[in-house]
N, C-alpha and C positions, 0 to 999 in steps of 0.2 A: 152455281157460284164457282168462281175460278179457284183453283187450288193455290194459285200464286200468293195471295195475301196471307194464307195460313203458313205457307213456307217461309215467307219473309218474317212473320211474327215469331215462328219457331227459331229461325236463325238469330233474330234479335235476342230472344230469351237465352239461347245457348251462348251467345257472345257475352251477354250480361253475367250469366253464371260463370263463364270462364274468367271474366274480369274480376268478379267477386272472389273466385278461388285464388287467382293470382294475388289479389290484395291481401287475403288471409295469409297466404304463404309468405308474402313479403314482410308483413307485420308480425309474423309468428303468432297469429291469433286464429282460433278455430271456433266453429259453431257446433252446439250439441243440443239434442232434444231427448228427453226421457219421458216415456209413457208410464204414468204412475201406476196404473192398474196392472200392466203386464211386466213392468220393469225393463222393457225394451229400450235400448239406448242407441241413438243415431249420432254419428260423428261426421264432421266435415273432414276432408283429406288431411288438413294440417294437424288435427288431433291424433289421427293415426300416426303421423310422423313423431309427435311428442311421445307417444307410447311405444314407438318402434314396431308398429304392427302393419301388416299388409292388408289393405281393404279387400283384396281378392280372396283372402283365406281366413280372415278373422272377423268375427261378429261380436261387437262390443255389447256389454250388458251391465246392469247395475251391480249384479253379483261379482262380475269380474273386476269392476272398478273398485268396489269395497275390499275385495280380497287382495288387491295390489297395494293397498295402503297399510301403514303401520296401525297398531291398535288405537293409538291416540288420534291419528288423522281420520281413521274410520269412524270413531265415535263422534268426532267433530262434524264430519260430513253428514252422518245420520241425523245429528241434532239440528244442523242447518236446514236439511230437507224438511224435517218435521216442523220447524219454526216457519219456514216459507209456506207450507201447506196450511198451517193454523192461522197465520197472520196475513198472508198474501203479500208480505213485504219482500223486496229484493234482498238476496243474501250474497255474501262474498266469502270466499275461503281460499287460503293458500295451503298447498300440501306438497310433500316430496314423493317422487316416484323413482324406483330403481328398475330400469329396463332389464330384459332378459340378458342383454350383453354386458350388464354391470354399470351402464352409464347412469349417472345421477341427474335427474331432471326435477326442476321446481316449477310448479304450475299454479296459476291463480284462476279460480272459477268465479264467475259472476252470473247469477241466474234469477229467474222469477217464475211464478206459477201462472198457467193459463187455465181458465175455467170454461165450462159449457154454459148453455143458456140457463141452467138451473143452479149456477154458481157452484158446481161440483168440480174440484180440481181434476184435470185430465192429463196434463203434462207439465213438465218443467223445461224451460228453454233458457239458453244462455251462451256465454262465450268462455273459452279457455285461452289463457295467455301464457306463453313460455317466458318465465322470469328468471331463468337459470343464470343469465349473465349478471343480472342485478344482485342476486344472492352471492355469487362468487366475488363480485366487486366489494360488497359489504363485508364479506369474510376477510378480504385482504386488508381492509381498513381496520377491522377488529384485531387482526394479527399484528399490525403495526402498533396499534394502541397497547396491546398486551406486551409487545417487545419493549416499548417505552416504559410501561409500568414496572416491569421487572428488571430494568437496567440497573447496574450497580453504580450509578452515578446520579447525583441530585439534579433534577430537572424542574424548572419553574417556568410558568408563563404569567406575565403580569400586564395589566392594561397600560398602554403607551402613555396615556394622558394622566390618569389618576394614580398610577403606580400600584394599584391594588392587585393582589394576587388573584389569578383566575384558575390556576391549576398547579398541582405539585404531585410528583410520583411518590411511590411508597418509600423509596430510598431517602428522599428529601424529608418526608413527613416523619419517618422513623428517627432520622438524625436530629431534627428540630424538636420532636416531641409534641407536635400539634396534630390535630385531625385536620382533614381537608376543609371541613366547615369552619373551623377556627381560623385557619390560615387565610381563607378567602375574605375574612373580615379585616385583614391586616394589609399594610403596604410594604414596599421594599424598605422604606425607612425604618419600620418597626423591627425588622429582622437584622438590619445593618446599622448598629448604633453609632458607628463612626462615619457614616455616609455624609459627606459634606454637600453644601448647596451647589458647589462647583461640579461635583460628581453627578448630582441630580440633573443639572442642566445638560451635562454631557450625555446622560441617558436620553434625555428628551431631544437631543440633537441628532440621534441616530436616524439616518435616512433609511427608508424602506428598501430592503434587499441589498443594502451595502454590505461590504465584507464584515466579518465578525470583529468585535472589539473585545480585547482581553484586559482584565485588571485584577488586582488583589483586593480582597475585602475581608471583613469579619462578620460572621453570623452569630447571632445570639439565640440560644435554645429557649424553650419555654421555661426551663428551670433556672434560667439566668446564666448558665455557663456559655462560654464563647469558644469559637474555633475558627481558624483562618481558612479561607477558600480562594481558589483561583477561578475567576468567573469568565465565561465566554458568552457574549451577548449578541443578538441579532434581531433587527426590527423585521417582524413578519406578521402577516394577517393570521388571526386565530378565530374560528367560528364567527366570521364576519366582523370581528373587532380589530382595531389597530392595536397590536400587542408587541411585546418583546419576549423572545425566548431566551432563557438563561440556563446555561449549563455550568454547574458548580462542581469543582473537585475539592474535596476536603484534603488540603495539602498537609495537614497534620498527620495524615496516614497515607498520603499519596494514593489513590485510586483514580474513571472517565465519563456522561452526556446523553441526553435524549430529547425528543420533542413529540408533540401530539397533533394529529389532524383528525377531524371528524367529518363525516359526510352522510347526508341523508338522501335517500332515493324514494321517489314516489312510484308506486306500482301502476301498471296499466289496468284500467277498469273496463274498457270496452274497445271495440274494433276501431272506430273512427274518432269518436268524440273525446276519448280520455287518454289515448296514447300520446306520449310527450314528443310527438314528431309531427311535422307538417306533411300532409299527403295530398297529392294532386295527380290528375291524369288528363292526357291530351289525345286529340285525334291525329290522323296522318298529316294534316296541314298545320299542326302546332297550335290548334285552337283548344282551349280548356273545355273539358267535358264535366269536371267536378273537382271537389277538394273538401278537406275537412275544415272544422271551425278555426283551428290555429292558422292554417294557410289563409283563410278568408280574412282573419284579423290582420295578417301581414299585408294583404292586398287592399286593406281598408274597405272591405265589403262585409255585409251582414247576411245577405241571402245568397245561397248557392246559385240561384237562377241568374243573379247578376253577373256571375263569372262565366257561365256557359256561352261559348262562341267567341270569347275574347282571346286575344293573343297577349304575349308579354308586352307588346308595344302599347296596349290599351290599359295597362296597370301602372300604378304609381312608382315604377322602378326608374332609376336613372337610365339614360340612353345606353350607357356602356353596360349596365347590368342587363337591360332588356336584350341587347344584342347577344350577350354571353349566354343568358338563360335559353333564348330561342334557338340559337345555333347548337348549343350543347344537347338540348332535348331532341332536336331534329337529327343530330348525328346518331342518337340511339335508334331512332326509327329507321334511318337509312342503313345502318350497319347490322341491326338486329342483335347487337351485343350489349350485355348488361355491364354497368359499372357500379359495383356495390361498395358501400361504406368507405367512400373517399372523403378525405378531409379537405375542405376548401375554405380559404380565408377571404373575407370581404371587409371593406371599410364602409361603415354606415355613413349616412349623410352628416351626422354630427362628429365624424372623425373617429368613432370607436371601432377598433378592429375586433372582429368576431370570427370564431372558427365554427364551421358547420360540418356535420357528418351527413354526406349526401349519397343517395343511392338512386340509380335510374335503371329501368329495365323495359324492354318492349312488351306491349300488350298484344296478345294473340287471341284469335277466335278459335272456335272448335276445330277448324281446319288447319290450325297452326299458321294462319296468315296474320301478318302484323297489321293491326288496326289502330295502333296508337302507342303511347308510352305511359308508364307509371313512374312517379318520382316521389321521394321523401327527403326531407332534410330536417336536421335537429341541431339546435344551438348547443354546442358542447364547450363553449368558451370557458365556463366556470369549471366543468369537469376536467378540461384539458389543463387549466391552470392548477387545479388540485392535483392532477396526476404528476405534473412537473414538480410541484412542491413535495408531493409524497415521495417521488423518486429521489429528489434531492435530500430530503430528511432521512430516508431509509439508508441512502449511501453514506450520509454523514454519521448516522448512528452506528452502522456496521463498521465504519472506519474507526470511530472512537472506541468501540467495544474491543477492537483488536490491535490498537496501536497506542504507544506511549504518547501522552499529551505534550511532553516537552520536546522530545527528539523526533517524533513521528515515526520512530522505529516500531517494528512489531513488538507487542508486549508478551507477557508470559503465556497468555492463553493462545495467541497465534503461534508463538514459537513451539509450544507443546503440540499443537495440531500439525505443524509442519514436521516436527520431529517424529510424530507417530506415522505420518505419511512416508517420511524418508525410510523408516524402519520397514514398512510394508514393501516399498519399492526396492530397497536393497535386498530384502529377503527373496523377492522374486528373481532379481537379476544376479543374486549372489555377489554383491559388491559391498564395499566398506565405506564408512564415513566417520568423521570426527566431530565431537562436541567440545568447544573451547569455552571455558568459564573464566571471565576476565573481571578482576576487581582492582579499582584504583587504589594505590597505596597511600594511606594517610589522607584521603580526600576529606574526611570528616573535619580536619583542622581548618580547611578553607571555609566550609559552611559555618563552623563555630566562630571563627575569627572575623570573617568578612561578610557573612550573611548568605542566604539562599539565592539571591539574585546573581551574585558573582559566581556562586557554585553552579547555578543552572547554565550560565554562559560557558563555564569550563566543560560541563558535561556535554553540551551541544557541540563544542569544538572537538572533544574527544570522539564523540559519536561520528562526526563527519570524517575524522582522520581514519578511524577504524573502517568505516564504510568504503574508503578508497583502497583499502588493502585486500578486499574480498572480491570474488567473482560475482557475476550477475545471478548465477544459480545458487549461491550461498545465501544464508539468512543470518542477518545481524539483528539481535533483539536487546532491548533493555528490560531487565527483570524488575528493576526498581533501585532507588538509591544510586550507588556507583557500581552496580553489577551489570555486566553485559554478557551475552552468550552468542556464540556463532555455531551454526550448523554448516559444516564444510562437507559437501557431498562429493561423490565420485572420487573417493580417496584411492590412489594407486598404492602408495606405501605410507608408512608413518612419517617419512621425510617430508611429505606434502604438508602435514600438520605442523611440523617443526619450522618449515619455511614460512608458513603463514604466521605462526606465533612470533617469530623473529621480526617479521615485517611490522606486526602490531607494536611490539616493544620499541622498535626504532621510530615508528611514526608518532607514537604518543609520548616519546621522550623528548621531542623537540619542544622548545619554550612556547608557552601559551600566553598571549597578551590579552588581558581583559581590563579595559579602562587603564588606570595607571599601574596595574599590577601585572607582574610577570611570574609565571609559574613553571616550574620544571618538575613534571610528574613522572611516575613510573607505574607499571602494572605488574600484578602477579597473575599468571595464567595457568589454569589446570586443564588437562586434556584427557578425555576418555574416548575410546574407540569402539565402534560397532563393526562386527559382532564380538571382537576379542574380549572386551571388558564387560559388556552387558547387552541385553536385547530388549529392554523396556525404557521408555522415556524417563521414568522416575529414577532408575538406577544410573542411566547415562549422565543425567544432570547431577545426581548425588555424588557420583564418583569423580566427575570433573570438578565439583566443588571441593571435595576432599583433596584432590591433587592441587587445587589452587592454594589451599591452606598450607600444603607442603611447600609450595613455592614461597609463601610468606615466611615460613620457618627457615627456609634456605637463604634468607636475606632480602627477599623482595626483588622486583625487576628481573624476573626470570620465569621460565615455564617448566612445568613438571607433568609427566605422564602418570596416570593412575596405576597403582599396583594393589594387589589384594591385601598387602600389609596395611595400606592406608585405611581400607574399609574396616579391618579388624580393630585397628587402633582407634578409629573414630567411634566404633560401637562401644569399645571399652571405655573410651573417654566420656561418652554420653551416659553410659550406665553409671559411671562413677559420679558424674554431676547429679544425676537423679538420686543416687544413694546419699550424697552429701546433703541435698535439700531435705530428704527424709530424716537424716541423722540430726540436723539442726532442729527440725520440728519435734523429734522424739528425745532430744537432749541426750544423745549418745556419747558426747565428748566428755573426757575426763581431763583434769589438770594434774600433771606431775610436777615435782619441784626438784631442782638440782642445786644443792647447797653451794655457796661461795665462801671461801675461807681466806683469812689473813695467813699467809704462808709461814710467817715467823712466830706469831702468837698462837696459831692453830685455832683462833677464835672464829666462829661463824659470823660473817658480816652481812649476809643476805642470801637470797636465793632467786633463781630464774624460774618463772612459770612456763611450763612446756606442755602443749596439748597432745593428747592421745585420743584415738578413736576406738571405742569399744564396739567393734563391728559385730552385728548379730551372728554372722556366719564365719567371718575371717579372723575373729579374735581381736586382740589389741594391736592397732596399726600405728606405726610411727608417723611423724609429720611429713616425711618425704613421700609417703604414699598418697597423700591427699592435699597438702598445702598448695602445690603448683596448680592443681585443677581449681581449687577454691579461689586462688588469686585470678586466674584466667576468667572465671565465670562471675566474678564480683561477689561470690559467697563469702569471701574472706572478711568482708566488713561485719557481717552478722556473726561469723565465727570468732573474730576478734572480740566482739562485745560479749559473747557468751563466756569466753575464757576469762576476760577481765572481771565479769560479774562473779564467777565462781571463785577466782583467785582473791579478789578483794574481800569478799565475805570470809573466806578461810583465813586470810592474813589478819583481819580484824579479830577473829576468834582467838588466834594465837596471842595477839596483843592483850586481849581481855584476860587470857590465862596467865599473863605475866611471863611468857616464854622467850621474850626478846628475840624475835625472828630476824632482826636487822632491817634490810631494805628489800622490797619486792620489785624484781625486775620483770617487766612485761614487754613482749615483742609487739611492735606496732607496725602494721602494714601501711604503706604509703597510700593505698586506695582508701583506707580508713581515715588517714590523716587528711586526705583531700576532700572529705565530705563537708558540706557547708555547715552541718550541725555538729561537727566533731567536738568542738570545745564544750558546747552545751551537753553533749552526750557524756563526756568525761566528768564534768561537774556533777551530772545527775548520778552516774555510777558511784562516784566517791561519796556523795551525799547519802545514797541509799545504803551503802556499806559502812557508813560512819568512819571512813578512812581519812587520815590526814594526807594532804598532797605530798608532804615531805617524806612520807614513808615509801613513796612510789618512784620508780625509775623506768622510763620508756626507752627501749632499744629500737633504733631505726637503722636499716641497712644503708651503708655508704652509697652504693650504686643508685638506689632508688631516690635518695635525696637529691641527686644531681639532675634528675629529670626536670625539675622545676624549682631551682634553688631559691628564688626570690619568694615564691608562695610558701614553700616548705619552711623557710626561715621565719616567716611571719607567724605561721601556726606554732612553731616550736617556741618562739618568744612568748606567745600567749600561755603555753604550758609552763614555761619558766616563771611567769608572773603568778601563776597559781601556786608555785612552790614545788612543782614536779621536776625531778632530775632527768637529764637527757644524756644518753650514751649512744655512741656510734658503734653499731654491730658490724662484725666481719671486717674490721678496719684493715686496710692494706690490700684489699682485693679490688678496689676501685681507683678513685682519683688520688687519695692520700695527699691532699694539697694543703699547705699551711694557709694559703689564701682563703680557701672556703671555710676552713676550720675557724678562722678568726671571725667570720661572719655569722657563725651559728652559736646558739646558746648552749654549747656542749660542756658537760662536766666530766665525762669519762670516755675513754677509748677502749674497745674490746678487741684484742688481737685475734685475728681469725685462726681457728684451729689448724688450718692447712699449713701455717708457718710453724706451729708448735710440734706437729706430728714427728718430724725427723730431727728435732733438736736433741742434743747439741751437735750431732754428726754432720748435718747438711750446712755447709758454710754459707751458702746463699740465704737460706732461711734464717740463719743466725744473724747475718748482717741486717736483714730486713727487720727482724724482731728488735734488735738493739736500736735501730734507727727510729722505729715507732716509739719505743720507750723514751728515747732522747727527745723526740718531737713533742710528746705529751708533757714531758718535764719542762721543756722550754715554754710551753703554753700554759703551764700551771694546771694541767689536766691529770686526773687519776687514770691509771691504766690497769686493765685486768686481762689475764690470759685465759682463754677457754680451750678445752681439749687437753688439759694437763693429765697425763696418764702414767708417767714414770717418775721415779726419784731423781733421775738425771735431769729431766725437763724442769722439775721443781727447783733443783739446785741452780741450774743455769739462770732461770728467771730471777731467783733471789739475788744471785750474784750481780745482775744488771738492774737491780732496784725495781723489779716488778714483783710486788708482794701480794697482790690479790689474785687468787687462782680459782679455777672452776674446771672440773673434769673427773674422769673415772678414777684417777688416783685418790680422790677424796670421796666421791660418791657418784653412783649413777643417778639419773632422775628417778625419784621415788614418789609413792602415793602420799596423800595428805596424812594418812594414818601413820605411815612409817616416819614421815617428817615430824609428826607430833612426838613420837617416841624419842627421836634424836634430840629435839629441842628440850624435851623434859629431862633427858640425861645430862645435857650440857648445862642445865640450870639447877641441877641438884646441889 
């Protein structure tokens, strides 16, 4: 018999083996065989690659395979092998492998048991698939979902047609008070009680992928409370449904947005029939030699034999497609070069555009001669669309997480990141930079009087103007409200910061036109320098903030550099505020009383209640040590009420004792007077102390009254109707106008002690004092002088018809116990 047929058969088998190896390599799928009795393991070349092993030097075994797995995966594999042997059923297992070079690989095994003629299991055979890419893609989706879930902004997704909620993140659920299960039973209308039919129709008119739509709305929590939100909506697909993504910002506290995409991947189960790709191979003439089931379905064939020997012109492709497929595949054969994972876009017969991931490579025999070509293609249209959506949503989420929603400037988080980076860069290069803290002066009045819409437009205009004053390498951020910060890098001298600050003051001082309103605003700017003032982001911002408040103290519309004195002052100021709060809680305040006398009769006509602080470590503190801070921090209101409560009860006690204490004069802060519940509070205090209103006199400082004369006058009129007397304190230090005195229900003027101090020697003070007395007389008002300390002052005042006196000449402020003794003596 001739040797030639055997040689041809051997060559054919070698070629087929070579083709099978190439197919396994291309699909990242390998074959394995395990002898059950010996534990000997045989791999195809592709599995060696998965494990990072060299077939020439490494012999696989079951022991090696089990030892390379984690404890959990090892137990699962042993269990699967046992089940396969006992049941004869095909088994499937996914596991993780860490190669010796540290590379992480995920592999899926599919196998079954083969038996001998006595039905004794002799070996397990199967395939291994490298699914690392699928696992990594799944992780990226999970990371995005996690990022959305933890975002500090409310995110909802609801059905485009029914408006029923499909998803909400933790921030949204926590704010509303619902669980996700509860919320998905509700619609947008349930959460938005003021949503009109017109707005509902507007929601349904959103076109897919159109630009975002923004509006304001009201959300209602599960407990019935409501809060305003700024909503950003976009019509997008979600898990195969027509949906609307809603990003809500709770504008009662100003914070920013997220979205969610999910994706599921099916794993490969075998070499040809279950991989999610079309696979085909051709000979040197471009005739088909074979294909998998998915390709046959595209070619409208059922039996692989129907395909063999055909060309692309014999298949149901359009002529243009057939030309393209045939010529492209032949180019691979002629060039011998592979084209791997190329994206190609085709239009189907129905006009649908699809994207395919296509790979082509030459097929070679054992002698490395080209005998044909192998190709695969996969429909990645949906994946591509998801990747585009994923990229878009990720970019949107990252932008919203680091930028202010109103001005699109960097927010506090991004500014702090850049500030930290600037510190590291400046430290390496030994350079300097400045941090500017900008606060709009009295911007709150615009929001309070004209609303947030007008205020937002003003803020956007201011942001644009400031942006035009800085360089490209500088960072402008909005921290919130009307506060902006600038990171000015590459500072040569402090003069650079001065120049920028002046540019900002000039740019923002120009008139701003919003609708029919024209605004003329100013800024206060604080500046801190690195490394001169501080070397941490927290301190640089804190010190710039302190310098900004110094600028406000200096009259606003200016800039100030940080000094160490500001830091010490700010610390002491904060410590005093905290101590004041504690003191109010612990009731550490005492009330002292300074008698008021009729200078001619020497009769006690009343007393002024004066607060003292019995500090646990500093002893008895006078009002000047804490009243200014109390007024600044709004603690003055509670302090006023505590003093009134103590003084009223004490005064009623003296009345009950029959000691004739005269009239009780109480100092009244304007902030207390401005409270909406002020009149109700006074009535309640009088009622609980059982004091008559006519026993009481309130002293209000002249300067504070003029801040809002109309409103203050209304409140004082209400006090007068109750029967309470009104006195102007520190008269002469402010406006001292007859015009405003006529408009106020005032019964008494108190001459400020600064005019009494140098009487009668100081001629100017003497003239002012006599003028005040004459003014009071012309208006029919009583006049009292405070700060009377000498006989000469007393005589001068009596001579000019001021007979009510208060001061050290008569008595210092004294405790209630000492005042009781004085009253008892006077009434003997």
